[in-house]
MDTraj code that builds the backbone (N, CA, C; nanometers):
import mdtraj as md
import numpy as np

residues = "MET GLY HIS HIS PHE LEU CYS THR GLY MET THR ASP ASN SER ILE ALA VAL GLU ARG HIS PRO PHE LEU PRO PHE LEU PRO ALA ASN ALA GLN VAL LEU MET LEU GLY SER PHE PRO PRO GLN SER LYS ARG TRP ASP MET PRO PHE TYR TYR PRO ASN ARG GLN ASN ASP PHE TRP ARG ILE MET GLY LEU ILE PHE PHE LYS ASN LYS ASP TRP PHE ILE ASP ASP LYS GLY HIS PHE LYS GLN GLN ASP ILE MET ALA PHE LEU GLU GLU LYS GLY ILE ALA LEU TYR ASP THR ALA THR ALA VAL ARG ARG LEU GLN ASP ASN ALA SER ASP LYS PHE LEU GLU VAL VAL GLU PRO THR ASN ILE ASP ALA LEU LEU LEU GLN ILE PRO GLN CYS ASN VAL ILE VAL THR THR GLY GLU LYS ALA THR SER VAL ILE SER GLU ARG TYR GLY ILE ALA ILE PRO LYS PRO GLY CYS TYR THR ASP PHE THR ALA ASN GLY LYS GLY MET ARG LEU TYR ARG MET PRO SER THR SER LYS ALA TYR PRO LEU ALA ILE SER LYS LYS ALA GLU ALA TYR GLN MET MET PHE ARG GLU ILE GLY ILE ILE SER".split()
xyz = np.array([
    [0.0611, -0.1303, 0.0054],
    [0.0069, 0.0165, 0.0070],
    [0.0946, 0.1092, -0.0107],
    [0.0661, 0.2245, -0.0887],
    [0.1539, 0.3279, -0.0939],
    [0.1162, 0.4148, 0.0201],
    [0.1883, 0.5120, 0.0289],
    [0.1775, 0.6399, 0.1402],
    [0.2168, 0.7450, 0.0522],
    [0.1399, 0.8391, 0.0615],
    [0.1672, 0.9834, 0.0487],
    [0.2447, 1.0742, 0.1403],
    [0.3598, 1.1104, 0.1219],
    [0.4280, 1.1752, 0.2219],
    [0.4042, 1.3142, 0.1950],
    [0.3418, 1.4061, 0.2970],
    [0.3467, 1.5314, 0.2755],
    [0.4479, 1.6230, 0.3523],
    [0.4988, 1.6895, 0.2730],
    [0.6218, 1.7730, 0.3022],
    [0.5876, 1.9223, 0.2982],
    [0.6384, 1.9897, 0.4027],
    [0.5929, 2.1503, 0.3887],
    [0.6865, 2.2246, 0.2977],
    [0.8034, 2.1489, 0.2698],
    [0.9110, 2.2321, 0.1649],
    [1.0138, 2.3069, 0.2771],
    [0.9814, 2.2940, 0.4065],
    [1.0731, 2.3479, 0.5101],
    [1.1422, 2.2481, 0.5836],
    [1.1792, 2.1244, 0.5146],
    [1.2435, 2.0305, 0.5777],
    [1.3620, 2.0506, 0.6652],
    [1.3876, 2.0476, 0.7783],
    [1.4981, 2.0550, 0.8408],
    [1.5362, 1.9329, 0.9138],
    [1.6235, 1.8583, 0.8715],
    [1.6677, 1.7378, 0.9404],
    [1.7332, 1.7433, 1.0704],
    [1.7658, 1.8416, 1.1055],
    [1.8420, 1.8682, 1.2263],
    [1.7233, 1.8671, 1.3429],
    [1.6014, 1.9017, 1.2943],
    [1.4920, 1.8885, 1.4120],
    [1.4506, 1.7279, 1.4168],
    [1.4259, 1.7015, 1.5504],
    [1.4270, 1.5533, 1.5758],
    [1.2654, 1.5101, 1.5383],
    [1.2554, 1.3957, 1.5133],
    [1.1376, 1.3244, 1.4653],
    [1.0590, 1.2983, 1.5758],
    [0.9175, 1.3381, 1.5975],
    [0.8489, 1.2756, 1.7373],
    [0.7601, 1.1733, 1.6681],
    [0.7744, 1.0690, 1.7398],
    [0.6574, 0.9754, 1.7299],
    [0.5227, 0.9728, 1.8031],
    [0.4316, 0.9577, 1.7809],
    [0.2903, 0.9472, 1.8492],
    [0.3009, 0.9185, 1.9771],
    [0.2528, 0.9806, 2.0677],
    [0.2861, 0.9426, 2.2137],
    [0.1713, 0.8438, 2.2704],
    [0.0533, 0.8298, 2.1824],
    [-0.0536, 0.7542, 2.2189],
    [-0.0954, 0.6294, 2.1342],
    [-0.1564, 0.5418, 2.2105],
    [-0.2018, 0.4219, 2.1091],
    [-0.3430, 0.4893, 2.0249],
    [-0.3689, 0.4142, 1.9300],
    [-0.5070, 0.4529, 1.8803],
    [-0.6097, 0.4326, 1.9688],
    [-0.7251, 0.5074, 1.9920],
    [-0.8310, 0.4691, 2.0913],
    [-0.9414, 0.4145, 1.9892],
    [-0.9472, 0.3050, 2.0032],
    [-1.0403, 0.2208, 1.9136],
    [-1.1424, 0.1167, 1.9694],
    [-1.2470, 0.1673, 2.0266],
    [-1.3653, 0.0869, 2.0718],
    [-1.4211, 0.0077, 1.9676],
    [-1.4316, -0.1221, 2.0157],
    [-1.4815, -0.2241, 1.9134],
    [-1.6092, -0.1837, 1.8549],
    [-1.7018, -0.0903, 1.8862],
    [-1.8153, -0.0643, 1.8420],
    [-1.8319, 0.0607, 1.7815],
    [-1.6935, 0.1333, 1.7527],
    [-1.6846, 0.2436, 1.6706],
    [-1.7503, 0.2545, 1.5423],
    [-1.8379, 0.3589, 1.5458],
    [-1.9087, 0.3920, 1.4200],
    [-1.8267, 0.5024, 1.3545],
    [-1.7649, 0.5817, 1.4196],
    [-1.6836, 0.6894, 1.3671],
    [-1.5444, 0.7010, 1.4168],
    [-1.4505, 0.7539, 1.3268],
    [-1.3099, 0.7678, 1.3701],
    [-1.2870, 0.9085, 1.3518],
    [-1.2550, 0.9846, 1.4534],
    [-1.2298, 1.1127, 1.4577],
    [-1.0658, 1.1324, 1.4552],
    [-1.0067, 1.2218, 1.3756],
    [-0.8397, 1.2252, 1.3515],
    [-0.8248, 1.3961, 1.3566],
    [-0.7375, 1.4086, 1.4396],
    [-0.6569, 1.5336, 1.4588],
    [-0.5410, 1.5469, 1.3833],
    [-0.4539, 1.6359, 1.4030],
    [-0.3214, 1.6224, 1.3076],
    [-0.2044, 1.5708, 1.4018],
    [-0.1914, 1.6198, 1.5338],
    [-0.0855, 1.5429, 1.6141],
    [-0.0971, 1.6153, 1.7308],
    [-0.0673, 1.5224, 1.8495],
    [-0.0909, 1.6140, 1.9917],
    [0.0270, 1.7417, 2.0217],
    [-0.0125, 1.8183, 2.1095],
    [0.0826, 1.9164, 2.1272],
    [0.1908, 1.8286, 2.2133],
    [0.2971, 1.9373, 2.2635],
    [0.4158, 1.8805, 2.3250],
    [0.3710, 1.8538, 2.4462],
    [0.4323, 1.7571, 2.5389],
    [0.3823, 1.6938, 2.6595],
    [0.3705, 1.8182, 2.7663],
    [0.4560, 1.9142, 2.7710],
    [0.4419, 2.0079, 2.8645],
    [0.3035, 2.1098, 2.8539],
    [0.2227, 2.0820, 2.7411],
    [0.0955, 2.1484, 2.7256],
    [-0.0149, 2.0558, 2.7642],
    [0.0152, 1.9294, 2.8112],
    [-0.0939, 1.8393, 2.8559],
    [-0.1544, 1.8504, 2.9885],
    [-0.2773, 1.8311, 2.9891],
    [-0.3452, 1.8262, 3.0923],
    [-0.3685, 1.6699, 3.1572],
    [-0.3597, 1.5841, 3.0526],
    [-0.3944, 1.4390, 3.0698],
    [-0.3223, 1.3864, 2.9519],
    [-0.2642, 1.2151, 2.9605],
    [-0.2092, 1.1886, 2.8601],
    [-0.3167, 1.1255, 2.7721],
    [-0.4079, 1.1731, 2.7052],
    [-0.4715, 1.1328, 2.6157],
    [-0.5091, 1.2505, 2.4967],
    [-0.6073, 1.1963, 2.4133],
    [-0.6282, 1.3055, 2.2923],
    [-0.7113, 1.4285, 2.3456],
    [-0.6578, 1.5236, 2.2708],
    [-0.6870, 1.6721, 2.2856],
    [-0.6485, 1.7066, 2.4650],
    [-0.5362, 1.7031, 2.4991],
    [-0.5005, 1.7195, 2.6191],
    [-0.4715, 1.8490, 2.6548],
    [-0.4836, 1.9652, 2.5784],
    [-0.4202, 2.0660, 2.6236],
    [-0.5844, 2.1678, 2.6384],
    [-0.5435, 2.2347, 2.7484],
    [-0.6812, 2.2828, 2.8158],
    [-0.7148, 2.4204, 2.7091],
    [-0.6252, 2.4584, 2.6178],
    [-0.6578, 2.5613, 2.5310],
    [-0.7262, 2.5074, 2.4305],
    [-0.7489, 2.3812, 2.4179],
    [-0.8294, 2.3040, 2.3072],
    [-0.9755, 2.3057, 2.3345],
    [-1.0552, 2.3268, 2.2679],
    [-1.1988, 2.3231, 2.3076],
    [-1.2672, 2.1958, 2.2922],
    [-1.1972, 2.0918, 2.2348],
    [-1.2636, 1.9644, 2.1895],
    [-1.3731, 1.9114, 2.2931],
    [-1.3028, 1.8811, 2.4180],
    [-1.3914, 1.8090, 2.5293],
    [-1.4986, 1.9085, 2.5954],
    [-1.4811, 2.0360, 2.5721],
    [-1.6101, 2.1394, 2.6055],
    [-1.6968, 2.1184, 2.4818],
    [-1.6723, 2.1132, 2.3582],
    [-1.7605, 2.0858, 2.2553],
    [-1.8442, 1.9466, 2.2778],
    [-1.7700, 1.8450, 2.3174],
    [-1.8388, 1.7300, 2.3485],
    [-1.9372, 1.7473, 2.4515],
    [-1.9158, 1.8088, 2.5722],
    [-1.9772, 1.8364, 2.6728],
    [-2.1008, 1.9171, 2.6428],
    [-2.0622, 2.0218, 2.5657],
    [-2.2100, 2.0992, 2.5164],
    [-2.3168, 1.9975, 2.4395],
    [-2.2452, 1.9411, 2.3514],
    [-2.3393, 1.8507, 2.2296],
    [-2.4160, 1.7618, 2.3193],
    [-2.3599, 1.6759, 2.4055],
    [-2.4069, 1.5558, 2.4687],
    [-2.4467, 1.5785, 2.6103],
    [-2.4135, 1.6727, 2.7106],
    [-2.4556, 1.6975, 2.8147],
    [-2.5342, 1.8333, 2.8253],
    [-2.5212, 1.9294, 2.7443],
    [-2.5514, 2.0580, 2.7702],
    [-2.4590, 2.1366, 2.8755],
    [-2.3497, 2.0800, 2.8750],
    [-2.2512, 2.1681, 2.9722],
    [-2.1015, 2.1374, 2.9315],
    [-2.0511, 2.2712, 2.8881],
    [-1.9271, 2.2673, 2.8293],
    [-1.8143, 2.2026, 2.9270],
    [-1.8611, 2.2148, 3.0701],
    [-1.7510, 2.1689, 3.1791],
    [-1.7718, 2.0374, 3.2180],
    [-1.8482, 1.9638, 3.1428],
    [-1.8882, 1.8154, 3.1848],
    [-1.7779, 1.7243, 3.1972],
    [-1.6732, 1.7450, 3.1253],
    [-1.5590, 1.6706, 3.1343],
    [-1.4410, 1.7201, 3.2197],
    [-1.4768, 1.8370, 3.2979],
    [-1.3851, 1.9086, 3.3620],
    [-1.3917, 1.8892, 3.5278],
    [-1.3200, 1.8627, 3.6091],
    [-1.3420, 1.8476, 3.7443],
    [-1.3324, 1.9773, 3.7892],
    [-1.3588, 1.9661, 3.9492],
    [-1.3603, 2.1143, 4.0225],
    [-1.2381, 2.1803, 4.0309],
    [-1.1087, 2.1250, 3.9972],
    [-0.9729, 2.1814, 3.9954],
    [-0.9481, 2.2267, 3.8294],
    [-1.0346, 2.2125, 3.7642],
    [-1.0053, 2.2400, 3.6273],
    [-0.9373, 2.1401, 3.5357],
    [-0.9166, 2.0197, 3.5677],
    [-0.8592, 1.9282, 3.4893],
    [-0.9496, 1.8423, 3.4120],
    [-0.9099, 1.7621, 3.3163],
    [-1.0075, 1.7087, 3.2446],
    [-1.0220, 1.5818, 3.3174],
    [-1.1396, 1.5231, 3.3072],
    [-1.1722, 1.3965, 3.3734],
    [-1.1385, 1.2738, 3.2665],
    [-1.0121, 1.2172, 3.2539],
    [-0.9935, 1.1426, 3.1578],
    [-1.0551, 0.9946, 3.1214],
    [-1.0981, 0.9447, 3.2900],
    [-1.1688, 0.8304, 3.2878],
    [-1.3241, 0.8225, 3.2304],
    [-1.3736, 0.9384, 3.2670],
    [-1.5020, 0.9899, 3.2278],
    [-1.5204, 1.0065, 3.0684],
    [-1.4034, 1.0482, 3.0252],
    [-1.3883, 1.0661, 2.8679],
    [-1.3832, 0.9591, 2.7973],
    [-1.3015, 0.8544, 2.8401],
    [-1.2749, 0.7141, 2.7815],
    [-1.4238, 0.6285, 2.8128],
    [-1.4912, 0.6500, 2.9035],
    [-1.6142, 0.5651, 2.9234],
    [-1.7262, 0.6454, 2.8112],
    [-1.7162, 0.7550, 2.8021],
    [-1.8211, 0.8176, 2.7253],
    [-1.7770, 0.7977, 2.5644],
    [-1.6595, 0.7919, 2.5229],
    [-1.6155, 0.7305, 2.3691],
    [-1.6579, 0.5841, 2.3622],
    [-1.5999, 0.5253, 2.4695],
    [-1.6694, 0.3722, 2.4532],
    [-1.8163, 0.3560, 2.4320],
    [-1.8854, 0.4422, 2.5121],
    [-2.0239, 0.4294, 2.4980],
    [-2.0871, 0.4551, 2.3791],
    [-2.0446, 0.5741, 2.3489],
    [-2.1105, 0.6427, 2.2028],
    [-2.0146, 0.5759, 2.0786],
    [-1.9325, 0.4994, 2.1010],
    [-1.8810, 0.4284, 1.9625],
    [-1.7807, 0.5268, 1.8913],
    [-1.7178, 0.6119, 1.9659],
    [-1.6232, 0.7064, 1.9012],
    [-1.5029, 0.6757, 1.9061],
    [-1.4094, 0.6403, 1.7843],
    [-1.2667, 0.6257, 1.7740],
    [-1.1789, 0.7609, 1.7641],
    [-1.0623, 0.7563, 1.8241],
    [-0.9856, 0.8611, 1.8295],
    [-0.8272, 0.8400, 1.7685],
    [-0.7712, 0.9136, 1.6854],
    [-0.6368, 0.8999, 1.6638],
    [-0.5895, 1.0232, 1.5886],
    [-0.4760, 1.0160, 1.5191],
    [-0.4071, 1.1411, 1.4347],
    [-0.3865, 1.0847, 1.2988],
    [-0.3779, 1.1920, 1.2191],
    [-0.3309, 1.1678, 1.1010],
    [-0.1905, 1.1606, 1.0565],
    [-0.1313, 1.1731, 1.1566],
    [0.0338, 1.1644, 1.1363],
    [0.0875, 1.0687, 1.2634],
    [0.1656, 0.9907, 1.2266],
    [0.2271, 0.8887, 1.3306],
    [0.3646, 0.9729, 1.3665],
    [0.4336, 1.0245, 1.2927],
    [0.5269, 1.0894, 1.3173],
    [0.5744, 1.2143, 1.2439],
    [0.6210, 1.3342, 1.3229],
    [0.6374, 1.4568, 1.2785],
    [0.7516, 1.5368, 1.3234],
    [0.8033, 1.6354, 1.2369],
    [0.8713, 1.7427, 1.2936],
    [0.8088, 1.8629, 1.3466],
    [0.8595, 1.9233, 1.4287],
    [0.7833, 2.0602, 1.4733],
    [0.8866, 2.1536, 1.4212],
    [0.8494, 2.2446, 1.3313],
    [0.9432, 2.3152, 1.2601],
    [0.9577, 2.4643, 1.3698],
    [0.8746, 2.4632, 1.4436],
    [0.8736, 2.5842, 1.5681],
    [0.8329, 2.5277, 1.6748],
    [0.8549, 2.5777, 1.7948],
    [0.8482, 2.5127, 1.9450],
    [0.6876, 2.5462, 1.9710],
    [0.6023, 2.4879, 1.8973],
    [0.4564, 2.5161, 1.9158],
    [0.3873, 2.4117, 1.8861],
    [0.2514, 2.4054, 1.9108],
    [0.1302, 2.3180, 1.8695],
    [0.0586, 2.3546, 1.7324],
    [0.1294, 2.4612, 1.6456],
    [0.0538, 2.5053, 1.5507],
    [0.0797, 2.4022, 1.4210],
    [-0.0365, 2.3600, 1.3741],
    [-0.0330, 2.2754, 1.2163],
    [0.0541, 2.3367, 1.1231],
    [0.0442, 2.4674, 1.1281],
    [0.1245, 2.5362, 1.0252],
    [0.2612, 2.5208, 1.0087],
    [0.3302, 2.4667, 1.1219],
    [0.4692, 2.4124, 1.1477],
    [0.4896, 2.3116, 1.1862],
    [0.3944, 2.2248, 1.1338],
    [0.4141, 2.0594, 1.1663],
    [0.4371, 2.0039, 1.0197],
    [0.5719, 1.9243, 1.0008],
    [0.5813, 1.8420, 0.9073],
    [0.5444, 1.6977, 0.9247],
    [0.4659, 1.6607, 0.8382],
    [0.4207, 1.5073, 0.8566],
    [0.5270, 1.4132, 0.8154],
    [0.6126, 1.3422, 0.8778],
    [0.7230, 1.2792, 0.8392],
    [0.6657, 1.1245, 0.8278],
    [0.5765, 1.0687, 0.8944],
    [0.4887, 0.9533, 0.8588],
    [0.3401, 0.9844, 0.8798],
    [0.2831, 0.9779, 0.7676],
    [0.1203, 0.9419, 0.7916],
    [0.0740, 0.8372, 0.8329],
    [-0.0347, 0.8355, 0.9168],
    [-0.1003, 0.7411, 0.9599],
    [-0.1425, 0.6337, 0.8708],
    [-0.1296, 0.5192, 0.8849],
    [-0.1933, 0.3846, 0.8230],
    [-0.3344, 0.3800, 0.8345],
    [-0.4233, 0.4604, 0.7937],
    [-0.5982, 0.4635, 0.7949],
    [-0.6411, 0.3493, 0.7660],
    [-0.6052, 0.3024, 0.6675],
    [-0.6744, 0.1596, 0.6344],
    [-0.6515, 0.0398, 0.7399],
    [-0.5433, 0.0638, 0.7989],
    [-0.5163, -0.0497, 0.9098],
    [-0.5932, -0.0198, 1.0348],
    [-0.6153, 0.1179, 1.0781],
    [-0.7025, 0.1505, 1.1749],
    [-0.8385, 0.0827, 1.1471],
    [-0.8790, 0.1211, 1.0302],
    [-1.0184, 0.0822, 0.9842],
    [-1.0402, -0.0452, 0.9886],
    [-0.9493, -0.1109, 0.9568],
    [-0.9766, -0.2716, 0.9747],
    [-0.9956, -0.3353, 1.1076],
    [-0.9444, -0.2448, 1.2098],
    [-0.9604, -0.2734, 1.3603],
    [-1.1177, -0.2414, 1.3982],
    [-1.1851, -0.1480, 1.3259],
    [-1.3109, -0.0974, 1.3762],
    [-1.4053, -0.1202, 1.2401],
    [-1.4573, -0.2468, 1.2155],
    [-1.5320, -0.2775, 1.1116],
    [-1.6648, -0.2139, 1.0738],
    [-1.7188, -0.1609, 1.2325],
    [-1.8390, -0.1089, 1.1907],
    [-1.8309, 0.0614, 1.1634],
    [-1.7241, 0.0939, 1.1477],
    [-1.6888, 0.2570, 1.1080],
    [-1.6952, 0.2764, 0.9524],
    [-1.7885, 0.3417, 0.9311],
    [-1.7862, 0.4195, 0.7886],
    [-1.7879, 0.5739, 0.7756],
    [-1.7377, 0.6290, 0.8754],
    [-1.7201, 0.7769, 0.8708],
    [-1.5908, 0.8121, 0.9388],
    [-1.5120, 0.8868, 0.8814],
    [-1.4175, 0.9502, 0.9385],
    [-1.4395, 1.1204, 0.9542],
    [-1.4163, 1.1682, 1.0616],
    [-1.4178, 1.3111, 1.0781],
    [-1.2727, 1.3724, 1.1061],
    [-1.2355, 1.4836, 1.0301],
    [-1.1194, 1.5325, 1.0697],
    [-1.1560, 1.6817, 1.1293],
    [-1.0809, 1.7038, 1.2429],
    [-1.0922, 1.8128, 1.3432],
    [-0.9979, 1.9274, 1.2903],
    [-0.9598, 1.9437, 1.1662],
    [-0.9018, 2.0601, 1.1282],
    [-0.8288, 2.0521, 0.9769],
    [-0.7808, 2.1798, 0.9541],
    [-0.7420, 2.1757, 0.7740],
    [-0.6357, 2.0681, 0.7664],
    [-0.5347, 2.0777, 0.8450],
    [-0.3960, 1.9869, 0.8378],
    [-0.4538, 1.8346, 0.8219],
    [-0.5516, 1.8115, 0.9164],
    [-0.5691, 1.6430, 0.9161],
    [-0.6637, 1.6230, 0.8027],
    [-0.7360, 1.6967, 0.7383],
    [-0.8114, 1.7024, 0.6371],
    [-0.7140, 1.6876, 0.5032],
    [-0.6363, 1.7464, 0.4875],
    [-0.5433, 1.7678, 0.3823],
    [-0.4720, 1.6333, 0.3682],
    [-0.4326, 1.5840, 0.4797],
    [-0.3483, 1.4418, 0.5078],
    [-0.4563, 1.3359, 0.4395],
    [-0.5517, 1.3448, 0.4837],
    [-0.6685, 1.2484, 0.4261],
    [-0.6929, 1.2520, 0.2969],
    [-0.7144, 1.3681, 0.2463],
    [-0.7706, 1.3947, 0.0970],
    [-0.6323, 1.3670, 0.0106],
    [-0.5201, 1.3791, 0.0646],
    [-0.4066, 1.3381, -0.0313],
    [-0.4030, 1.1864, -0.0269],
    [-0.4203, 1.1209, 0.0850],
    [-0.3896, 0.9715, 0.0908],
    [-0.4978, 0.9341, -0.0064],
    [-0.6403, 0.9536, -0.0016],
    [-0.7357, 0.8795, -0.0606],
    [-0.7685, 0.9453, -0.2016],
    [-0.7089, 1.0685, -0.2352],
    [-0.7166, 1.1182, -0.3761],
    [-0.8599, 1.1780, -0.3893],
    [-0.9027, 1.2480, -0.2730],
    [-1.0433, 1.2989, -0.2945],
    [-1.0439, 1.4523, -0.2668],
    [-1.1535, 1.5097, -0.2894],
    [-1.1644, 1.6577, -0.2950],
    [-1.1745, 1.6824, -0.1420],
    [-1.1343, 1.8193, -0.1177],
    [-1.1268, 1.8452, 0.0344],
    [-1.2578, 1.9265, 0.0479],
    [-1.3435, 1.8723, 0.1431],
    [-1.4770, 1.9185, 0.1875],
    [-1.4543, 2.0512, 0.2533],
    [-1.5706, 2.1481, 0.2465],
    [-1.5890, 2.2571, 0.3097],
    [-1.5960, 2.2378, 0.4422],
    [-1.5400, 2.3141, 0.5292],
    [-1.5784, 2.2966, 0.6912],
    [-1.7268, 2.2710, 0.7214],
    [-1.7451, 2.1664, 0.7741],
    [-1.9168, 2.1259, 0.8069],
    [-1.9508, 2.0298, 0.7132],
    [-1.8945, 2.0085, 0.6071],
    [-1.9263, 1.9233, 0.4860],
    [-1.8796, 1.7897, 0.4760],
    [-1.9127, 1.7170, 0.3665],
    [-1.8429, 1.5750, 0.3788],
    [-1.8054, 1.5305, 0.2302],
    [-1.7136, 1.4513, 0.2129],
    [-1.7093, 1.4048, 0.0835],
    [-1.7170, 1.2375, 0.1039],
    [-1.7702, 1.1738, 0.0044],
    [-1.7721, 1.0346, 0.0097],
    [-1.6447, 0.9663, -0.0640],
    [-1.5908, 0.8532, -0.0254],
    [-1.4776, 0.8005, -0.0772],
    [-1.4606, 0.6420, -0.0446],
    [-1.3764, 0.5667, -0.0813],
    [-1.3751, 0.4340, -0.0606],
    [-1.2121, 0.4083, -0.0022],
    [-1.2364, 0.3078, 0.1045],
    [-1.1237, 0.2822, 0.1814],
    [-1.1411, 0.1029, 0.2054],
    [-1.0497, 0.0417, 0.1740],
    [-1.0549, -0.1100, 0.1720],
    [-1.1765, -0.1470, 0.1210],
    [-1.2035, -0.1010, 0.0184],
    [-1.3153, -0.1518, -0.0751],
    [-1.4507, -0.1349, -0.0344],
    [-1.4465, -0.0402, 0.0948],
    [-1.5856, 0.0115, 0.1482],
    [-1.6266, 0.1508, 0.1311],
    [-1.7337, 0.1796, 0.1151],
    [-1.7830, 0.3098, 0.1068],
    [-1.7850, 0.3873, 0.2414],
    [-1.7036, 0.5086, 0.2375],
    [-1.6691, 0.5911, 0.3444],
    [-1.7052, 0.7142, 0.3422],
    [-1.7224, 0.8050, 0.4435],
    [-1.7734, 0.9596, 0.4366],
    [-1.6493, 1.0301, 0.5116],
    [-1.5958, 1.1265, 0.4576],
    [-1.5107, 1.2134, 0.5270],
    [-1.5662, 1.3469, 0.5458],
    [-1.5942, 1.3669, 0.6839],
    [-1.6454, 1.4960, 0.7296],
    [-1.5284, 1.6120, 0.7817],
    [-1.5143, 1.7111, 0.7297],
    [-1.4204, 1.8114, 0.7767],
    [-1.4771, 1.9029, 0.8596],
    [-1.4484, 1.9069, 0.9880],
    [-1.5030, 1.9844, 1.0939],
    [-1.4289, 2.1161, 1.1418],
    [-1.4716, 2.2184, 1.1853],
    [-1.4031, 2.3389, 1.2383],
    [-1.2856, 2.2926, 1.3413],
    [-1.1993, 2.3460, 1.3342],
    [-1.0721, 2.2995, 1.4413],
    [-1.1379, 2.3302, 1.5609],
    [-1.0901, 2.2586, 1.6623],
    [-1.1500, 2.2909, 1.8073],
    [-1.0522, 2.3622, 1.8684],
    [-0.9392, 2.4135, 1.8097],
    [-0.8433, 2.4841, 1.8594],
    [-0.8888, 2.6333, 1.9014],
    [-0.8605, 2.6869, 2.0079],
    [-0.8894, 2.8256, 2.0287],
    [-0.8511, 2.9235, 1.9338],
    [-0.7426, 2.8979, 1.8672],
    [-0.6951, 2.9838, 1.7715],
    [-0.7620, 2.9822, 1.6408],
    [-0.8601, 2.8963, 1.6216],
    [-0.9473, 2.9011, 1.4845],
    [-1.0782, 2.9952, 1.5552],
    [-1.0935, 3.1053, 1.4326],
    [-1.1596, 3.2042, 1.4950],
    [-1.3371, 3.1658, 1.4588],
    [-1.3752, 3.1000, 1.5595],
    [-1.5415, 3.0721, 1.5556],
    [-1.5657, 3.0591, 1.6870],
    [-1.6953, 3.1116, 1.7409],
    [-1.7335, 3.0901, 1.8683],
    [-1.7331, 2.9219, 1.9058],
    [-1.7187, 2.9070, 2.0161],
    [-1.7421, 2.7448, 2.0667],
    [-1.8702, 2.7027, 2.0519],
    [-2.0186, 2.7921, 2.0538],
    [-2.1343, 2.7564, 2.0315],
    [-2.1389, 2.7121, 1.9013],
    [-2.0755, 2.7966, 1.8040],
    [-2.1025, 2.7637, 1.6523],
    [-2.0224, 2.6566, 1.6155],
    [-1.9087, 2.6036, 1.6916],
    [-1.8545, 2.5002, 1.6624],
    [-1.9185, 2.3670, 1.7049],
    [-1.9806, 2.3859, 1.8247],
    [-2.0609, 2.2731, 1.8889],
    [-2.1914, 2.2510, 1.7804],
    [-2.2380, 2.3597, 1.7289],
    [-2.3625, 2.3609, 1.6276],
    [-2.3205, 2.2593, 1.4952],
    [-2.2018, 2.2768, 1.4619],
    [-2.1510, 2.2055, 1.3411],
    [-2.1331, 2.0638, 1.3635],
    [-2.0577, 2.0318, 1.4971],
    [-2.0105, 1.8999, 1.5370],
    [-2.1627, 1.8074, 1.5788],
    [-2.2504, 1.8828, 1.6280],
    [-2.3904, 1.8350, 1.6498],
    [-2.4533, 1.7883, 1.5400],
    [-2.4591, 1.8784, 1.4331],
    [-2.5291, 1.8539, 1.3121],
    [-2.4592, 1.7270, 1.2458],
    [-2.3238, 1.7292, 1.2524],
    [-2.2573, 1.6090, 1.2164],
    [-2.2927, 1.4432, 1.2742],
    [-2.2851, 1.4753, 1.4035],
    [-2.3167, 1.3616, 1.4780],
    [-2.4750, 1.3201, 1.4636],
    [-2.5493, 1.4003, 1.4463],
    [-2.7028, 1.3652, 1.4287],
    [-2.7096, 1.3016, 1.2744],
    [-2.6462, 1.3582, 1.1865],
    [-2.6649, 1.2986, 1.0400],
    [-2.5774, 1.1654, 1.0469],
    [-2.4898, 1.1410, 1.1156],
    [-2.4237, 0.9789, 1.1082],
    [-2.5052, 0.8785, 1.2301],
    [-2.6124, 0.9486, 1.3082],
    [-2.6671, 0.8577, 1.3752],
    [-2.6137, 0.8319, 1.5197],
    [-2.5129, 0.9220, 1.5788],
    [-2.4712, 0.8999, 1.6908],
    [-2.5753, 0.9469, 1.8047],
    [-2.6315, 1.0810, 1.7790],
    [-2.7435, 1.1408, 1.8423],
    [-2.8373, 1.1238, 1.7471],
    [-2.9696, 1.1393, 1.8300],
    [-3.1079, 1.1406, 1.7550],
    [-3.1515, 1.2853, 1.7335],
])
top = md.Topology()
chain = top.add_chain()
for i, resn in enumerate(residues, 1):
    res = top.add_residue(resn, chain, resSeq=i)
    for name in ("N", "CA", "C"):
        top.add_atom(name, md.element.get_by_symbol(name[0]), res)
traj = md.Trajectory(xyz[None], top)
């Protein structure tokens, strides 16, 4: 299986390659695989799990959509409740990973703009482990471009989807607004977009 290697044109071999710090989170009942670009540096983590930076609104958006409370997954000390998050994902059938397995950070930050994908994730192999999944959701522009390049498909507009085939099976790629606070859209509007997607794919009624 061929891989497409995405380079930014700014390759600097003096910068260390970072491997992905987490195993893919793949509930057996997963109907949807949500993919970001790559986790931030560990110094920015509030927990050793996906979307660990408190400056990212992913878990607040999930709280708003599923529990009408953006702080549902945050404890009284302001930390993410990792066990509750994992139980929620298992219950809803939501798998998580990222589109890059190895990267170079061209600047000392979490910005996708300065992220060079050294090794794209083998998405087909992930999908074989979650046979009920026929939807991929990307949580930002970088992740979307990696997937569109891998499968040779058009990049959907934010909040929209493109149909494609993986492992001989019909799939749908949703491109969603970035959950980073740097993305200029109110959290309520981001939550609306994600809620509409979850409704369309049957995760919520």
